[in-house]
C-alpha positions, 0 to 999 in steps of 0.5 A: 474356182478355188482361191489361192491361200496366203499362208500356203504360199508363205510356207512354200517360200513363194515370197523369196525373190533374188538378191537385190543386185540381180533384180529387174526394175520392171518387177518393182510393182510386185515387190513388197520389201527388201530383207538383208539384200533379198527382195520379198515378193508381195504375195497379195499380188501373187494371189491376184495373178494366180487367179487371173492366170487360172481363169485364162487356163480354165477357158483354154482347156474348156475350148479343147485347145492344148497348153504346153508346159515348159520347165527344163530346170532340174528342180522343176522337171519332175513336177512339170512332167507329172503335172502335164501328164495329169491333164494330158497336156504336152510338155518340154522338160529336157531342153528346148530345141531352137525352132520347136514351135516356129519350125514345127513342121521339121520337129514333127518329122523328128517325132515321126522318125522317133515313132517309126523307130519305136514301131521297128523295135516293137516288131518281133518278126523283124529279122532284117536288122543286126544286133548292132543296128538294133542297139543304135536304134535303141540309143537314138530312140532314147535320145529323141524320146528324152527331148521330144517325148513330151510333145509326141502327141502335139499335132498343132501349135498349142494355144498357150504355154505355162513356163517356170522361169522365163529368163531360163526359158527365154527361147521358148518365150521368144517363139511363143511371142512370134506365134502369138501363143498366150504365155502364163509364167512364174516370174521371179524378181530377176525377170521382166514380167512384161514378156508374158501375158499372165506373169505370176510373181513367185520364187521360181527356184524352190521346189515347193514354190514351183509345186504349189503354183503348178498345182493351182494351174493344173486344178484350173485346167482340170476345171476347164476340162470338166466343163468341156466334158459336161457341155458335151454331155449336155449337147448329146442329151439335147440331140437325143 
């Protein structure tokens, strides 16, 4: 596994926290200093946490289990969507529906409905629906796809969740806690790091910061997937 680079984190602005008046005292251990009323995150602690989180993600990916990416903040959506797709993992980037995991059976019904609509619309031989009905179905499909498209292939509860901004995504964190799903998250100075299993102290607002942390986690997942692929290959060779 590659090591996190201090200078790269510095250049990405990972160390910039929130104004002191917004801080969560439970982040004290991750704060290096205060400059002009703004908390500065200790990047040495960030690197330690990144590497611990990455080890956990590598192990989960190697086991073949799914990791759900969550980030509904505008500046993080595209980064997280791209990252999740690159490792074939589920993601939520539009909005978190209440019960998305704790009421997973109902959510699966909505996904099935979306897939049925897609099948109907792609059936060129279907003549039983009017243009108006088709337009209504297309609009409904777009709406469902925006919210559920990222988890369309998620058939069971994920083993872990990678989150950007746990305060913003508090509903997702709460559901993960109820279900015992392991949580890995970027945690800024205004949040409570004790709410997640693997907190990564970092600026969760700046695009560059989100990207550098996410890329590191994706690299760890890719390593786990490659180890799984290699282990399967070796097993197949042994079975011959």
